[in-house]
C-alpha positions as CSV (number, residue, x, y, z in Angstrom):
1,M,-83.9,75.1,24.5
2,E,-81.7,72.3,26.0
3,P,-79.2,71.3,23.2
4,T,-79.5,67.5,23.6
5,L,-83.3,67.6,23.6
6,A,-83.2,69.9,20.5
7,A,-80.9,67.5,18.8
8,R,-83.2,64.6,19.5
9,A,-86.2,66.5,18.2
10,L,-84.3,67.3,15.1
11,S,-83.3,63.7,14.6
12,A,-86.9,62.6,15.0
13,A,-88.2,65.3,12.6
14,T,-85.6,64.3,10.0
15,E,-86.6,60.7,10.2
16,I,-90.3,61.5,9.9
17,T,-89.6,63.8,7.0
18,T,-87.5,61.3,5.1
19,T,-90.1,58.5,5.7
20,A,-93.0,60.7,4.7
21,L,-91.4,62.0,1.5
22,S,-90.3,58.5,0.5
23,G,-94.0,57.7,0.0
24,D,-94.6,55.5,3.0
25,D,-98.2,55.0,4.2
26,P,-99.3,58.1,6.1
27,G,-100.7,55.8,8.9
28,A,-97.3,54.4,9.5
29,V,-95.8,57.9,9.6
30,L,-98.5,59.0,12.1
31,G,-97.5,56.1,14.4
32,S,-93.9,57.2,14.2
33,V,-94.9,60.7,15.1
34,V,-96.7,59.6,18.2
35,R,-93.9,57.3,19.3
36,H,-91.3,60.0,18.9
37,A,-93.4,62.6,20.7
38,A,-93.8,60.3,23.7
39,E,-90.1,59.6,23.8
40,L,-89.1,63.3,23.4
41,A,-91.5,64.3,26.3
42,D,-90.6,61.3,28.4
43,A,-94.3,60.6,28.5
44,D,-96.2,57.5,29.4
45,L,-98.7,58.1,26.6
46,G,-98.7,60.0,23.3
47,V,-101.9,60.6,21.3
48,V,-102.6,62.2,18.0
49,M,-106.2,63.5,17.5
50,V,-107.5,64.7,14.1
51,R,-110.0,67.6,13.9
52,A,-113.2,67.2,12.0
53,D,-115.2,70.0,10.3
54,D,-117.5,70.4,13.3
55,G,-114.5,70.9,15.7
56,R,-114.5,67.5,17.3
57,V,-111.3,65.6,17.6
58,T,-110.8,61.8,17.1
59,V,-107.9,59.7,18.3
60,E,-106.1,58.4,15.2
61,S,-103.0,57.0,16.8
62,A,-101.6,56.3,20.3
63,H,-98.3,55.1,21.8
64,G,-97.7,54.1,25.4
65,T,-98.1,51.7,28.2
66,D,-101.9,51.4,27.8
67,T,-103.7,52.4,24.7
68,A,-106.7,50.1,25.0
69,G,-109.9,51.8,23.9
70,L,-108.3,55.0,22.8
71,L,-108.4,54.6,19.0
72,G,-111.5,56.1,17.6
73,L,-112.3,58.0,20.9
74,V,-114.0,61.3,20.1
75,L,-113.7,64.5,22.2
76,P,-115.9,67.6,21.8
77,A,-114.7,70.8,20.3
78,E,-115.0,72.4,23.7
79,S,-112.4,70.1,25.2
80,A,-108.8,71.2,25.7
81,A,-107.7,69.0,22.8
82,G,-110.4,70.5,20.6
83,R,-109.5,74.1,21.5
84,V,-105.8,73.5,20.7
85,A,-106.7,71.7,17.5
86,A,-108.7,74.7,16.4
87,G,-105.6,76.8,16.4
88,G,-105.2,77.7,20.1
89,E,-102.1,78.0,22.1
90,P,-100.5,74.9,23.7
91,I,-102.1,73.8,27.0
92,V,-100.1,72.4,29.9
93,A,-101.6,71.0,33.1
94,E,-100.1,69.4,36.2
95,D,-103.2,67.2,36.6
96,V,-105.5,66.7,33.6
97,T,-108.3,65.4,35.9
98,S,-108.4,68.4,38.2
99,D,-107.2,71.4,36.1
100,P,-110.4,73.5,35.3
101,R,-109.2,73.9,31.7
102,T,-109.2,70.2,31.1
103,S,-111.1,68.2,33.8
104,R,-114.6,68.5,32.3
105,F,-113.9,66.5,29.2
106,V,-111.4,63.8,30.4
107,P,-112.7,60.4,29.2
108,E,-112.6,57.4,31.5
109,E,-109.7,55.9,29.5
110,L,-107.4,58.8,30.4
111,R,-108.3,59.3,34.1
112,S,-105.3,57.4,35.4
113,Y,-103.0,60.1,34.1
114,G,-102.0,63.4,35.7
115,P,-99.5,65.7,33.9
116,F,-100.7,66.7,30.5
117,A,-99.6,68.8,27.5
118,A,-101.3,69.5,24.2
119,A,-99.8,71.2,21.1
120,P,-101.2,72.0,17.7
121,F,-100.5,69.2,15.2
122,G,-99.4,71.2,12.1
123,K,-99.3,74.9,11.3
124,G,-101.5,77.4,9.6
125,G,-103.3,75.9,6.7
126,R,-101.7,72.6,7.5
127,L,-103.2,72.3,11.0
128,L,-104.5,68.7,11.2
129,G,-105.4,68.4,14.9
130,V,-103.6,68.1,18.2
131,L,-100.7,66.1,19.7
132,T,-101.1,65.3,23.4
133,V,-98.8,63.6,25.9
134,Y,-99.6,62.3,29.4
135,R,-97.7,61.0,32.4
136,H,-99.1,58.8,35.1
137,R,-100.6,60.5,38.1
138,D,-98.1,62.0,40.7
139,A,-95.3,62.1,38.0
140,E,-93.3,65.3,37.4
141,P,-95.2,67.9,35.3
142,F,-93.9,68.7,31.8
143,S,-91.2,71.4,31.9
144,A,-91.4,74.5,29.8
145,S,-88.4,73.4,27.7
146,T,-90.1,70.0,27.0
147,V,-93.3,71.7,26.0
148,E,-91.4,74.1,23.7
149,V,-89.7,71.1,21.9
150,L,-93.0,69.2,21.8
151,T,-94.8,72.2,20.2
152,A,-92.1,72.7,17.6
153,F,-92.0,69.0,16.8
154,A,-95.8,68.7,16.6
155,G,-96.0,71.7,14.2
156,Q,-93.4,70.3,11.9
157,A,-94.6,66.7,12.0
158,G,-98.1,67.8,11.2
159,V,-96.9,69.7,8.2
160,V,-94.8,66.7,7.1
161,L,-97.8,64.3,7.4
162,A,-100.1,66.7,5.4
163,L,-97.4,66.9,2.8
164,A,-97.2,63.1,2.6
165,E,-101.0,62.8,2.1
166,G,-100.9,65.3,-0.7
167,A,-97.8,63.9,-2.5
168,N,-99.2,62.9,-5.8
169,A,-98.9,63.9,-9.4
170,R,-101.6,66.6,-9.2
171,H,-99.8,68.3,-6.4
172,R,-96.1,68.3,-7.5
173,V,-95.8,72.1,-7.4
174,T,-97.2,72.2,-3.9
175,L,-95.0,69.3,-2.9
176,Y,-91.9,71.1,-4.1
177,Q,-92.9,74.4,-2.3
178,E,-93.6,72.5,0.9
179,R,-90.3,70.7,0.8
180,E,-88.5,74.0,0.3
181,R,-90.3,75.5,3.2
182,I,-89.6,72.6,5.5
183,A,-85.9,72.7,4.5
184,R,-85.8,76.4,5.2
185,E,-87.3,76.0,8.7
186,L,-84.8,73.3,9.5
187,H,-82.0,75.5,8.1
188,D,-83.0,78.8,9.6
189,V,-84.5,77.8,13.0
190,I,-83.0,74.6,14.2
191,V,-79.5,75.1,12.8
192,Q,-79.4,78.6,14.3
193,R,-80.3,77.3,17.8
194,L,-77.8,74.5,17.7
195,Y,-75.2,76.8,16.3
196,A,-75.7,79.2,19.2
197,A,-75.6,76.4,21.7
198,G,-72.3,75.1,20.3
199,M,-70.7,78.5,20.3
200,Q,-71.7,79.0,23.9
201,L,-70.2,75.7,24.9
202,D,-67.0,76.4,23.0
203,R,-66.6,79.7,24.8
204,V,-67.2,78.1,28.2
205,R,-64.5,75.5,27.3
206,R,-62.0,78.1,26.3
207,R,-62.6,80.4,29.2
208,M,-62.5,77.7,31.8
209,R,-59.9,75.4,30.3
210,R,-57.5,75.7,33.2
211,R,-60.2,74.8,35.7
212,F,-61.5,71.7,33.9
213,A,-60.1,68.3,34.7
214,G,-58.9,66.5,31.5
215,A,-61.9,64.2,31.4
216,D,-64.4,67.1,31.9
217,G,-62.8,69.1,29.1
218,A,-62.9,66.1,26.8
219,R,-66.6,65.5,27.5
220,L,-67.4,69.1,26.7
221,G,-65.4,68.9,23.5
222,E,-67.3,65.8,22.6
223,A,-70.6,67.6,23.1
224,I,-69.5,70.4,20.8
225,D,-68.4,67.9,18.2
226,Q,-71.8,66.2,18.4
227,L,-73.6,69.5,17.9
228,D,-71.4,70.3,14.9
229,Q,-72.1,66.8,13.5
230,T,-75.8,67.3,14.0
231,I,-75.7,70.6,12.1
232,E,-74.0,68.9,9.2
233,E,-76.6,66.2,9.2
234,I,-79.4,68.8,9.1
235,R,-77.7,70.5,6.2
236,G,-77.5,67.1,4.4
237,T,-81.3,66.7,5.0
238,V,-81.9,70.2,3.7
239,R,-79.9,69.4,0.5
240,A,-81.9,66.1,0.2
241,L,-85.2,68.0,0.5
242,R,-84.2,70.5,-2.1
243,S,-82.6,68.0,-4.5
244,P,-85.6,67.3,-6.8
245,E,-85.4,69.9,-9.6
246,P,-88.7,71.6,-10.4
247,E,-90.3,71.1,-13.8
248,P,-89.8,74.0,-16.2
249,H,-93.3,75.3,-15.4
250,E,-92.9,75.1,-11.6
251,P,-92.1,78.3,-9.7
252,E,-88.8,79.1,-8.1
253,P,-88.6,79.0,-4.3
254,A,-89.9,82.1,-2.6
255,A,-87.5,85.0,-2.2
256,T,-85.8,85.6,1.2
257,D,-85.6,88.8,3.3
258,L,-81.8,88.8,3.7
259,A,-81.9,91.8,6.0
260,E,-83.9,90.0,8.6
261,S,-81.6,86.9,8.4
262,A,-78.6,89.2,8.9
263,R,-80.1,90.8,12.0
264,A,-80.8,87.4,13.5
265,E,-77.2,86.2,12.9
266,V,-75.7,89.4,14.3
267,R,-78.0,89.2,17.3
268,I,-76.8,85.7,18.2
269,A,-73.2,86.7,17.7
270,G,-73.7,89.7,19.9
271,E,-75.0,87.6,22.8
272,L,-71.9,85.4,22.5
273,L,-69.4,88.2,22.1
274,G,-70.8,90.3,25.0
275,Y,-71.2,93.4,22.7
276,P,-73.4,94.1,19.7
277,P,-71.6,94.1,16.3
278,T,-72.4,97.0,14.1
279,L,-74.7,96.1,11.2
280,E,-75.0,98.3,8.1
281,L,-77.6,97.4,5.5
282,S,-78.2,99.1,2.1
283,G,-80.1,98.4,-1.0
284,E,-83.2,96.2,-1.4
285,L,-82.6,93.0,0.5
286,A,-86.2,91.8,0.9
287,D,-86.5,89.8,-2.3
288,I,-83.2,88.0,-2.7
289,P,-83.6,84.6,-4.4
290,A,-83.6,81.8,-1.8
291,E,-80.6,79.9,-3.0
292,R,-78.5,83.1,-3.2
293,A,-79.6,84.2,0.2
294,D,-78.5,80.9,1.6
295,H,-75.0,81.4,0.3
296,V,-74.7,84.9,1.8
297,R,-76.2,83.7,5.1
298,A,-73.7,80.8,5.3
299,A,-70.8,83.3,4.7
300,L,-72.0,85.6,7.4
301,R,-72.5,82.8,9.9
302,E,-69.1,81.4,9.2
303,A,-67.4,84.8,9.5
304,L,-69.1,85.6,12.8
305,S,-68.4,82.2,14.1
306,N,-64.7,82.8,13.7
307,V,-64.9,86.2,15.3
308,V,-66.5,84.6,18.4
309,R,-64.2,81.6,18.6
310,H,-60.8,83.0,17.6
311,S,-60.5,86.8,17.3
312,G,-60.8,88.2,20.8
313,A,-62.1,91.3,19.1
314,S,-63.7,94.3,20.8
315,E,-65.3,95.7,17.7
316,T,-67.0,93.9,14.8
317,R,-68.7,95.5,11.8
318,V,-71.0,93.8,9.3
319,T,-71.8,95.5,6.0
320,L,-74.4,94.0,3.7
321,Q,-75.2,95.8,0.5
322,R,-77.2,95.2,-2.6
323,D,-76.4,97.1,-5.8
324,R,-76.9,96.5,-9.5
325,D,-74.1,93.9,-9.6
326,G,-75.3,91.8,-6.7
327,V,-74.9,91.4,-3.0
328,R,-71.8,92.3,-1.1
329,L,-71.0,91.1,2.4
330,R,-68.1,92.4,4.5
331,V,-67.3,91.3,8.1
332,R,-64.5,93.2,9.8
333,D,-63.1,92.8,13.3
334,N,-60.1,94.3,15.3
335,G,-59.0,91.0,16.8
336,C,-55.9,88.9,16.6
337,G,-56.6,87.3,13.2
338,V,-57.8,83.9,12.2
339,P,-55.4,81.0,12.9
340,R,-54.0,79.4,9.7
341,D,-55.5,76.0,10.2
342,V,-58.9,77.5,10.9
343,A,-58.8,79.6,7.7
344,Q,-57.9,76.5,5.7
345,R,-60.5,74.3,7.3
346,G,-63.5,76.4,8.3
347,L,-63.6,79.0,5.4
348,R,-62.7,76.8,2.5
349,H,-66.2,75.8,1.8
350,L,-67.2,79.5,1.5
351,S,-64.7,79.9,-1.3
352,E,-66.2,76.9,-3.0
353,R,-69.8,78.3,-2.6
354,A,-68.8,81.6,-4.1
355,E,-67.0,79.9,-7.0
356,A,-69.9,77.6,-7.7
357,A,-72.4,80.5,-7.7
358,G,-70.2,82.8,-9.9
359,G,-69.2,85.0,-7.0
360,K,-66.0,86.0,-5.2
361,F,-64.7,85.3,-1.7
362,F,-61.5,86.5,0.0
363,I,-60.2,86.9,3.6
364,N,-57.5,89.2,4.8
365,S,-56.3,88.5,8.3
366,S,-53.3,89.5,10.5
367,P,-52.5,89.6,14.2
368,S,-52.1,93.4,14.0
369,L,-54.9,94.4,11.7
370,G,-57.7,92.0,12.6
371,T,-59.7,90.2,9.9
372,L,-61.8,91.1,6.9
373,V,-64.0,88.5,5.3
374,A,-65.6,89.5,1.9
375,F,-68.2,87.6,0.0
376,D,-69.7,89.0,-3.3
377,L,-72.4,87.2,-5.2
378,P,-74.2,88.2,-8.4
379,L,-78.0,87.8,-8.5
380,S,-78.3,86.8,-12.1
C-alpha cells in the first residue's frame, strides 16, 4: 500500500470516527464518508448504497460532479452493487457499461461513467451495503492499490456508521466493545503498515545517503517524519477511543493472542533486516489482557525498530515467555549497540509504560556485545 494514500485514508477514517462518536447525525457522517471515498479514489463520483432485507440496494448518499437523480435510486440484488453488499468480494471494472459483471444493471443516470469499483460498506455483522466509485468514460481504471485502500476504508467507515446509529444508552456495552475493536484495528493494522513503510524509507535514506543530493535527502527525511507524526496521531486517536471507562458491570476488552502479534512484528522486521530473526515463544499467550498485550507489543516494536535502524546486526533473537509471574520479553542482537541519544529518546516511553503498569524495563547495550532489551510485565 502506497504510504501517502494509506496516511490519507487513515486521516479520513480518524475524522469520520471522531465525528460519528461525538454524536453527530448519521446522515451527515454518511455524506462525509462518500466525499472522502471519492477523494481517496480520485473518482468523479462516490455513492453509498444501503442493502434492504430483500437484497436490493438503495442510494442513500452521493458526492461528485453530477448526482442528479441518484438519491433513492434502487438497484436489484443481482446487480454488481447488490452482490457486493450481500458480502461478496470487491468488484473492479474498466468500463461499468460494458463489463459483463456490471453492464446488465447500470441505470441511465450512471451510463456516462466508465471505470468502476465497489467495496462492501462495513464488515461482518456490521455490513450495511456497498460503497461505489466511478470515473468518467475513458479515464484511467482504478489501480489495485486504490481499490485496496477503498476496501479498507469502506469496511471501517461502515462499522463506524453502524456504531454511530447504535450509540445510545441501551447499547453502551456494545458501544464500548466496538470502540475498542476499532481502536485495535487502527493500532494493529494501519500503524503496522505505516511503521513498515517508514522503516523502509529510513533504510533507503541511510544506504543511499552519499548518492542523494541534499534536497532529495531532506525530502525523504521529511516523508519519514510525516509517517512518524501520522503514527503518533493514530495512537492519540486510539487513546481517545479507549478513554471512556466502562461501567462496573461492563466487560473488559477481549483478550489478545500475543503470539500472533509477535509473529507479525518479527515478520516485518525480518523483511527490513534481510534475514529472519529467531522467535521463541513459551507459555500460554493466547489470552493476554488487551491492555497488557499492547504494552508488550509496543516494547517489541520499539526494540526491533532500533535493531533495524541502528544495530547493523546479523543475528537477532526474540524471546517471549509467559509464566506464573507474568509476561517476559527479551530482544537480543549482535550489532553495534544503540546510540546514546536514541536510547534516551526512543526507549524512554517504554520505561514509563513498564513503570505505570507495575512492570520492569531495562536495556543493556555496548558496541562490542550488541544490545539486550528486556520488558517484564505482571498480568495481575
